[in-house]
C-alpha positions as CSV (number, residue, x, y, z in Angstrom):
1,M,212.6,-203.8,6.3
2,G,213.8,-207.7,6.9
3,S,213.3,-209.6,10.4
4,K,215.2,-208.9,13.4
5,T,215.8,-210.8,16.3
6,I,213.5,-210.6,19.3
7,Q,215.4,-210.1,22.6
8,H,216.3,-207.1,24.2
9,P,217.1,-207.6,27.8
10,S,215.4,-204.8,29.4
11,G,212.0,-206.6,28.3
12,V,211.3,-203.3,26.8
13,F,210.7,-203.1,23.0
14,L,209.4,-199.5,21.3
15,C,209.1,-199.2,17.8
16,L,208.6,-195.6,16.0
17,G,208.1,-194.7,12.9
18,D,205.7,-193.2,9.6
19,E,206.2,-196.4,7.6
20,A,202.9,-198.0,8.7
21,F,203.5,-201.9,6.8
22,S,206.7,-202.8,8.2
23,L,206.0,-201.3,11.4
24,T,202.6,-203.1,12.2
25,Q,204.5,-206.4,10.5
26,R,206.9,-205.6,13.4
27,V,204.9,-205.5,16.4
28,D,202.6,-208.0,15.0
29,E,205.9,-210.4,14.9
30,I,207.1,-209.6,18.2
31,R,203.4,-210.0,19.7
32,R,203.5,-213.5,18.2
33,H,206.5,-214.6,19.5
34,F,205.5,-213.9,23.0
35,V,201.5,-215.2,22.7
36,A,203.7,-218.5,21.4
37,L,205.4,-218.5,24.5
38,G,203.0,-218.6,26.4
39,Y,202.4,-215.0,27.5
40,E,198.9,-212.7,28.0
41,R,198.0,-210.2,25.9
42,E,197.4,-206.9,27.7
43,Q,196.8,-203.9,25.6
44,Q,196.3,-199.9,26.2
45,T,196.0,-196.9,24.2
46,V,198.3,-194.1,25.6
47,T,196.7,-191.0,25.3
48,A,197.8,-187.5,26.5
49,R,195.9,-188.4,29.5
50,F,197.0,-191.6,29.7
51,D,198.6,-192.8,33.9
52,W,201.5,-194.1,33.6
53,S,201.7,-195.7,36.7
54,I,200.0,-198.7,35.5
55,L,203.0,-199.8,33.0
56,A,205.3,-198.9,35.2
57,S,203.8,-200.8,38.1
58,A,202.8,-203.7,35.4
59,H,205.2,-206.4,36.5
60,Q,203.9,-206.1,40.5
61,T,200.3,-207.1,39.2
62,L,199.5,-210.8,39.3
63,S,197.0,-211.9,35.7
64,L,194.5,-214.3,36.3
65,F,195.6,-216.4,33.4
66,S,199.0,-216.7,32.8
67,E,202.0,-216.0,35.0
68,K,203.5,-214.4,32.0
69,R,202.2,-211.3,30.2
70,L,202.8,-209.0,27.0
71,V,201.6,-205.5,28.3
72,E,201.3,-203.2,24.6
73,G,200.9,-199.8,24.6
74,R,200.0,-197.9,21.4
75,L,201.2,-194.6,22.1
76,D,199.2,-191.6,20.5
77,S,202.6,-189.5,19.8
78,C,205.7,-190.6,19.7
79,K,207.1,-187.6,22.1
80,L,207.1,-189.2,25.5
81,D,207.0,-186.9,28.9
82,K,208.5,-187.3,32.0
83,K,206.3,-189.6,33.6
84,A,206.1,-191.8,30.7
85,I,210.0,-192.2,31.2
86,E,210.2,-192.6,34.5
87,A,207.6,-195.3,34.1
88,I,210.1,-197.1,31.2
89,A,213.1,-196.5,33.7
90,S,210.7,-198.2,36.1
91,F,209.9,-200.7,34.4
92,V,213.2,-201.9,33.3
93,A,214.7,-201.8,36.7
94,A,212.4,-204.5,38.2
95,K,213.8,-206.9,35.9
96,D,210.7,-209.0,35.7
97,E,211.3,-212.0,33.1
98,N,207.8,-212.6,33.1
99,T,206.3,-209.7,32.2
100,V,207.6,-207.8,28.7
101,L,206.6,-203.7,27.7
102,L,205.6,-203.1,23.9
103,L,205.1,-199.6,22.8
104,W,204.9,-198.6,19.3
105,S,203.3,-195.2,17.5
106,L,202.4,-194.2,13.9
107,D,203.0,-190.5,14.7
108,F,206.4,-189.5,13.9
109,D,208.7,-186.7,14.1
110,M,212.3,-186.3,13.1
111,A,213.2,-183.7,15.6
112,I,212.7,-186.8,18.7
113,L,216.5,-188.2,17.2
114,K,218.0,-185.5,19.1
115,A,216.1,-185.3,22.2
116,K,217.7,-186.1,25.8
117,W,214.9,-188.4,26.3
118,F,215.2,-190.5,23.3
119,Q,218.8,-190.7,23.7
120,Q,218.5,-192.0,27.2
121,L,215.6,-194.8,26.0
122,K,218.0,-196.1,23.0
123,A,220.7,-196.8,25.5
124,S,218.6,-198.8,28.0
125,I,215.9,-200.4,25.9
126,G,215.4,-201.7,22.4
127,V,214.3,-199.0,20.6
128,E,213.3,-199.8,16.0
129,L,212.6,-196.8,13.9
130,F,210.8,-197.7,10.6
131,R,211.2,-195.1,7.9
132,P,210.0,-195.4,4.4
133,A,212.1,-197.1,1.7
134,K,213.5,-195.5,-1.3
135,G,215.5,-195.5,-4.5
136,A,217.0,-199.4,-4.4
137,A,216.2,-200.5,-1.3
138,F,212.5,-200.2,-2.6
139,I,212.7,-202.0,-5.4
140,Q,214.4,-205.0,-3.5
141,W,211.6,-204.5,-1.0
142,L,208.9,-205.1,-4.1
143,M,211.0,-207.8,-5.6
144,Q,211.0,-209.3,-2.3
145,R,207.1,-208.7,-2.0
146,E,206.1,-210.8,-5.3
147,K,208.1,-213.6,-4.0
148,S,205.9,-213.5,-1.3
149,Y,202.6,-213.7,-3.2
150,Q,204.7,-216.1,-5.8
151,I,203.7,-213.7,-8.1
152,S,206.0,-212.2,-11.2
153,L,206.3,-208.7,-12.6
154,S,208.0,-207.7,-15.9
155,S,211.1,-204.7,-15.0
156,E,208.9,-202.3,-16.5
157,Q,205.7,-203.1,-14.1
158,R,208.1,-202.9,-11.2
159,E,209.6,-199.3,-12.5
160,Q,205.8,-197.9,-12.4
161,M,205.2,-199.7,-9.0
162,A,208.4,-198.1,-7.8
163,L,207.7,-194.4,-9.4
164,H,204.1,-194.5,-8.2
165,F,204.6,-196.2,-4.4
166,E,207.8,-195.3,-3.6
167,G,208.1,-195.0,0.6
168,N,204.4,-195.9,0.5
169,A,205.1,-199.4,1.6
170,L,201.6,-200.5,2.9
171,A,200.1,-199.3,-0.6
172,A,202.2,-200.9,-2.3
173,E,201.5,-204.5,-0.2
174,Q,197.7,-203.4,-1.3
175,C,198.2,-203.7,-4.6
176,F,200.2,-206.8,-4.2
177,K,197.2,-208.6,-2.5
178,Q,195.0,-207.7,-5.1
179,L,197.4,-208.9,-7.8
180,A,197.6,-212.0,-6.3
181,I,194.2,-212.7,-6.6
182,L,194.0,-212.1,-10.3
183,S,196.9,-213.5,-11.5
184,E,199.3,-216.7,-11.0
185,G,203.2,-216.2,-11.9
186,S,203.4,-213.5,-14.4
187,V,201.2,-210.6,-14.1
188,S,199.1,-209.7,-17.1
189,T,199.1,-205.6,-18.6
190,E,195.7,-205.6,-18.2
191,N,195.3,-206.8,-15.0
192,F,198.1,-204.6,-13.9
193,E,196.7,-202.1,-15.5
194,Q,193.1,-202.0,-13.4
195,V,194.9,-202.6,-9.8
196,L,197.3,-200.1,-10.1
197,T,194.5,-197.6,-11.7
198,L,192.4,-198.6,-8.4
199,Q,195.0,-198.3,-6.1
200,L,196.3,-194.8,-7.3
201,R,192.9,-193.6,-6.1
202,L,193.9,-193.9,-2.9
203,D,197.0,-191.7,-3.5
204,V,195.3,-188.6,-4.5
205,F,195.3,-187.9,-0.2
206,E,199.1,-188.5,-0.2
207,M,199.0,-186.3,-3.3
208,T,197.1,-184.0,-1.5
209,D,199.8,-184.0,1.8
210,A,202.2,-182.9,-0.7
211,A,200.7,-179.6,-1.9
212,L,199.7,-178.7,2.3
213,A,203.2,-179.2,3.1
214,G,204.0,-177.0,0.2
215,N,206.0,-179.5,-1.7
216,T,204.0,-178.8,-5.0
217,L,206.2,-180.2,-7.5
218,K,205.2,-183.7,-5.7
219,A,202.0,-182.8,-6.0
220,L,202.0,-182.0,-9.4
221,N,203.4,-185.3,-10.3
222,G,201.4,-186.9,-8.3
223,L,198.5,-185.5,-10.4
224,T,200.0,-185.8,-13.8
225,Q,200.2,-189.6,-12.8
226,C,196.0,-190.1,-11.9
227,Q,195.5,-188.5,-15.6
228,A,198.3,-190.6,-17.1
229,T,196.6,-193.7,-16.0
230,G,193.0,-192.5,-16.6
231,M,192.1,-191.9,-13.6
232,A,188.4,-190.0,-13.5
233,G,188.5,-186.3,-12.6
234,L,185.9,-187.0,-10.4
235,A,187.3,-189.5,-8.6
236,V,190.3,-187.2,-7.9
237,L,188.3,-184.3,-6.5
238,A,186.4,-186.0,-4.1
239,P,189.0,-187.3,-2.2
240,M,191.2,-183.7,-2.6
241,M,188.1,-181.8,-1.6
242,Y,187.7,-183.9,1.4
243,Q,191.3,-182.8,2.6
244,L,190.7,-179.1,1.7
245,R,187.5,-179.1,3.5
246,Q,189.3,-180.2,6.8
247,L,191.9,-177.3,6.9
248,M,189.6,-174.6,5.8
249,T,188.0,-175.7,9.0
250,L,190.7,-175.6,10.9
251,S,191.5,-172.5,10.0
252,E,188.2,-171.4,10.8
253,A,188.4,-172.5,14.0
254,L,192.4,-170.7,14.5
255,A,190.7,-167.6,13.7
256,S,188.3,-167.6,15.8
257,G,190.8,-167.6,18.6
258,Q,190.6,-172.1,18.9
259,A,194.3,-173.6,20.8
260,P,196.2,-175.6,18.0
261,A,195.3,-179.1,19.2
262,A,191.7,-177.8,20.1
263,A,191.0,-176.9,16.5
264,C,192.7,-180.0,14.8
265,Q,190.0,-182.0,16.4
266,T,186.9,-179.8,15.5
267,A,188.4,-180.2,12.3
268,G,189.0,-183.8,12.7
269,I,192.3,-184.3,11.8
270,W,194.1,-186.6,12.9
271,S,197.8,-186.6,15.2
272,S,200.1,-187.6,13.1
273,K,199.2,-185.0,10.3
274,Q,198.5,-182.3,12.4
275,S,201.7,-180.4,12.0
276,L,201.0,-180.8,8.8
277,F,197.7,-179.1,8.3
278,L,199.0,-176.1,11.3
279,E,201.9,-175.4,8.8
280,A,199.3,-175.1,5.9
281,A,196.8,-173.0,7.7
282,R,199.8,-170.9,8.4
283,R,201.0,-170.4,5.0
284,L,197.4,-169.7,3.1
285,P,195.5,-166.4,3.6
286,T,192.5,-168.2,5.5
287,G,190.5,-164.8,3.5
288,K,191.4,-166.6,0.2
289,L,190.5,-170.3,1.3
290,P,187.0,-170.2,-0.2
291,L,188.2,-170.2,-3.4
292,L,189.2,-173.8,-2.9
293,L,185.5,-174.5,-2.9
294,T,184.9,-172.4,-5.7
295,A,187.6,-174.0,-8.1
296,A,186.7,-177.4,-6.8
297,A,182.7,-176.4,-8.1
298,K,183.7,-175.3,-11.6
299,A,186.2,-178.3,-11.7
300,E,183.2,-180.3,-11.0
301,R,181.0,-179.0,-13.2
302,A,183.3,-179.1,-16.2
303,F,184.3,-182.6,-15.6
304,K,180.2,-183.6,-15.9
305,S,180.5,-181.6,-19.0
306,S,182.9,-183.6,-20.3
307,D,185.4,-180.5,-20.6
308,L,188.6,-182.7,-19.3
309,T,190.8,-179.9,-20.4
310,T,189.5,-177.0,-18.1
311,G,188.4,-179.6,-15.5
312,W,192.3,-180.7,-15.1
313,T,193.8,-177.2,-15.6
314,L,191.6,-176.7,-12.1
315,L,192.7,-179.4,-10.4
316,S,196.5,-178.7,-11.1
317,D,195.9,-174.4,-10.4
318,L,193.9,-176.0,-7.4
319,V,197.0,-178.1,-6.2
320,M,199.7,-175.3,-6.7
321,F,197.6,-172.7,-4.8
322,V,197.8,-175.0,-1.6
323,G,201.4,-175.5,-2.1
324,G,201.4,-171.5,-2.3
325,N,200.9,-170.7,-5.5
326,G,197.3,-168.6,-5.3
327,T,197.8,-166.8,-8.5
328,L,197.0,-169.3,-11.6
329,L,194.0,-170.3,-9.5
330,E,192.7,-166.7,-9.5
331,A,193.0,-166.3,-12.9
332,S,191.5,-169.6,-14.1
333,L,188.5,-168.5,-12.1
334,C,188.0,-165.5,-14.0
335,T,188.6,-166.9,-16.8
336,S,186.4,-170.1,-16.5
337,A,182.9,-170.4,-18.3
338,Y,181.8,-172.6,-15.6
């Protein structure tokens, strides 16, 4: 996750990955470098209908304000088609030192690493990949961020952050920002627990993502962490149901005959999460999805009645249902008094 040299003979940089914090930091680093050298920044959002000839001929168009230009394109998808590859090749062939092309995307699919077009690009331009750090690498990154914010975590606090945020540098960074505001030097137990509890509310979405991916164990571990840190059940239920309603809308749209891409758009699902939701929609029977709303309503009433045991049990069964095991949820709905 450290700084890298900002140079490549092609004048083209491609940053891809699903580790948002490090990727956006790197893009900003490249951006600031060339702007400081007098390059004028031009931005493009690259969608499926983007006209790649705009970038291919960028070196042929003069700027009104500068002889040097940084053409930046945020890619909606990490998968580049033939026109995109040809446009980039044309840009490289021009060998224009006064124009730099910076392309980046937070959408990522491991399959592209074996694609022929990706191997060709990797050989001719500056390609950088950003994947979530795990284990000792993530601990090392936490220690680096501590120094950056001039705060000091205890080994136990650092281990807790690694447990909660491993692989999610963006969430950990938000945690550091809040700790730096509350603390000078060593972080007190009170401040640490306060910030961690608030931050975990954001991680309910990640927990639901794990369930949607069929990773029931990871999802249940996330739910257990939320409960163990004293997070309110209703605070877990609300963001969880936001994603599950998206899943229900997607399933209904697919059942009505909509194409997958159109169905995802109807459900308001980001491109980076479409494959996750589509896989869950294929795995879960559409006819049983209304059980999610029934379980959510019962869990809400249980929490509001201070019946925490029933509420958390229903949430656990709900997570297992989404992960692929609906037996416990159906049984809970039959026995629940709410």
